[in-house]
LOLUMDO-308060 format. One record per residue: chain; x, y, z of N, C-alpha, C in turn. Coordinates in steps of 0.2 Angstrom, whole numbers, plus 5000, padded with zeros to 4 digits. Layout:
BEGIN
A/X/Y/Z/X/Y/Z/X/Y/Z
...
***
This chain:
BEGIN
A/4941/5154/5064/4945/5156/5070/4945/5163/5065
A/4940/5171/5071/4939/5176/5069/4948/5178/5066
A/4950/5184/5063/4955/5188/5060/4953/5196/5064
A/4957/5197/5067/4958/5202/5071/4961/5209/5070
A/4961/5213/5070/4965/5221/5068/4973/5218/5071
A/4979/5224/5067/4985/5223/5071/4983/5228/5076
A/4982/5230/5077/4979/5237/5083/4972/5237/5084
A/4973/5237/5090/4965/5237/5092/4962/5246/5095
A/4956/5247/5092/4954/5257/5091/4946/5255/5095
A/4946/5259/5100/4939/5259/5099/4935/5264/5092
A/4928/5262/5093/4923/5268/5086/4927/5274/5087
A/4926/5278/5092/4927/5284/5096/4934/5288/5091
A/4939/5282/5092/4946/5280/5090/4946/5282/5083
A/4944/5276/5081/4943/5278/5073/4940/5282/5071
A/4934/5286/5073/4932/5293/5070/4937/5297/5071
A/4939/5298/5075/4949/5302/5074/4951/5299/5069
A/4954/5296/5070/4960/5292/5066/4961/5294/5059
A/4951/5292/5054/4949/5291/5050/4950/5301/5049
A/4948/5305/5052/4950/5313/5053/4953/5311/5048
A/4959/5313/5056/4966/5313/5052/4968/5312/5047
A/4969/5304/5045/4969/5302/5039/4966/5303/5033
A/4960/5307/5033/4958/5312/5027/4959/5319/5026
A/4964/5321/5033/4966/5328/5030/4961/5332/5032
A/4957/5331/5037/4950/5334/5038/4952/5334/5046
A/4950/5340/5050/4952/5344/5056/4946/5343/5062
A/4941/5342/5060/4938/5342/5064/4933/5334/5065
A/4930/5331/5071/4927/5324/5071/4921/5328/5075
A/4914/5327/5071/4909/5328/5073/4905/5321/5075
A/4902/5321/5083/4901/5315/5085/4891/5317/5083
A/4889/5311/5081/4879/5311/5083/4877/5306/5085
A/4874/5307/5091/4871/5300/5090/4864/5301/5087
A/4863/5295/5086/4854/5294/5083/4852/5289/5085
A/4844/5287/5085/4844/5280/5086/4845/5275/5080
A/4843/5268/5080/4844/5266/5074/4841/5266/5068
A/4834/5268/5071/4827/5268/5067/4832/5277/5063
A/4833/5280/5066/4833/5288/5062/4839/5286/5057
A/4844/5282/5059/4852/5282/5054/4848/5278/5048
A/4843/5271/5050/4842/5267/5046/4839/5271/5041
A/4834/5277/5042/4830/5281/5037/4835/5285/5034
A/4841/5287/5039/4844/5293/5032/4848/5290/5027
A/4849/5288/5030/4856/5280/5024/4850/5279/5019
A/4844/5275/5021/4839/5274/5014/4837/5277/5010
A/4836/5284/5016/4834/5290/5013/4839/5293/5005
A/4847/5291/5006/4851/5294/5002/4855/5290/4999
A/4849/5283/4996/4850/5280/4991/4854/5274/4994
A/4855/5271/5000/4860/5266/5002/4855/5258/5003
A/4857/5256/5002/4853/5248/4999/4851/5248/5009
A/4844/5243/5008/4841/5242/5015/4846/5241/5020
A/4849/5235/5018/4851/5230/5021/4860/5233/5027
A/4862/5238/5022/4868/5240/5022/4865/5244/5029
A/4863/5250/5032/4862/5253/5039/4860/5246/5045
A/4858/5241/5043/4858/5232/5048/4863/5231/5050
A/4868/5231/5044/4875/5227/5045/4877/5234/5048
A/4878/5239/5048/4880/5245/5050/4881/5243/5058
A/4874/5245/5059/4872/5244/5067/4873/5238/5071
A/4874/5234/5067/4880/5226/5069/4886/5226/5071
A/4889/5232/5065/4895/5233/5070/4895/5236/5074
A/4891/5240/5075/4892/5246/5083/4889/5243/5089
A/4885/5237/5087/4883/5234/5090/4888/5229/5096
A/4893/5227/5091/4896/5222/5091/4902/5223/5095
A/4903/5232/5097/4910/5235/5097/4909/5237/5105
A/4901/5238/5107/4901/5240/5112/4904/5236/5118
A/4902/5229/5117/4908/5223/5122/4912/5224/5122
A/4917/5227/5117/4923/5227/5114/4925/5219/5110
A/4921/5216/5107/4921/5213/5102/4927/5212/5095
A/4929/5218/5097/4934/5221/5092/4941/5224/5096
A/4942/5223/5101/4947/5225/5105/4952/5222/5104
A/4952/5214/5104/4958/5211/5104/4963/5210/5096
A/4969/5210/5097/4971/5213/5091/4976/5204/5091
A/4978/5203/5083/4979/5197/5080/4988/5199/5076
A/4991/5194/5078/4995/5195/5071/4993/5190/5064
A/4989/5189/5063/4986/5183/5060/4984/5188/5052
A/4983/5192/5052/4981/5198/5047/4989/5199/5042
A/4994/5202/5045/4998/5202/5044/5003/5196/5044
A/5001/5190/5046/5005/5183/5044/5004/5181/5037
A/4994/5182/5035/4994/5180/5029/4992/5185/5024
A/4993/5191/5024/4997/5196/5019/5005/5194/5016
A/5008/5193/5024/5015/5195/5021/5017/5201/5021
A/5012/5204/5024/5015/5212/5026/5013/5215/5031
A/5014/5221/5034/5009/5225/5038/5001/5227/5037
A/4997/5225/5039/4989/5229/5035/4990/5233/5034
A/4987/5238/5027/4985/5245/5030/4982/5248/5032
A/4982/5252/5035/4979/5256/5040/4973/5260/5038
A/4969/5261/5041/4962/5263/5041/4965/5271/5037
A/4969/5275/5042/4971/5283/5042/4972/5283/5031
A/4978/5278/5031/4981/5278/5027/4975/5275/5020
A/4971/5273/5021/4965/5271/5016/4962/5278/5013
A/4959/5280/5019/4958/5285/5021/4960/5293/5018
A/4966/5291/5020/4971/5298/5016/4970/5297/5007
A/4973/5292/5006/4974/5289/4998/4967/5292/4994
A/4961/5290/4998/4954/5289/4996/4949/5296/4995
A/4949/5299/5000/4945/5304/5001/4948/5311/5000
A/4944/5316/4999/4947/5322/5000/4947/5327/5007
A/4954/5329/5007/4953/5333/5014/4949/5340/5011
A/4949/5344/5015/4945/5351/5018/4944/5354/5011
A/4950/5354/5009/4951/5358/5001/4948/5355/4997
A/4948/5350/4996/4943/5346/4992/4948/5342/4987
A/4955/5341/4987/4959/5338/4985/4961/5331/4988
***
C-alpha cells in the first residue's frame, strides 16, 4: 500500500511552499538536463546515487504519481503530519541567515 501525502502539490508548488516556509522571498526555477544536474551534485560532494534518486522523484511526479492524497499517514502517526513548510522553517536559515 503506497503512503500518500495529506495534501497534493506539484513540484513547483512545493518549491514555492518551501521558499515561504524557509522565510525566503523568492523562488528561482532552473531547468537542467539530468546529466548536468547529476554532474553538479556529484561535483559538490553528493553521493553518486543521490542525483538518480532525485531524478526518479521528478520523473514520477510528471504523470501525477504524487497527486493522490490519503489519510493513512495521519492515521498511522496518530496526528496530522508535519508540513514541508514547517520543517523548512524550523531547519533552514532565512534570507538574513537566522
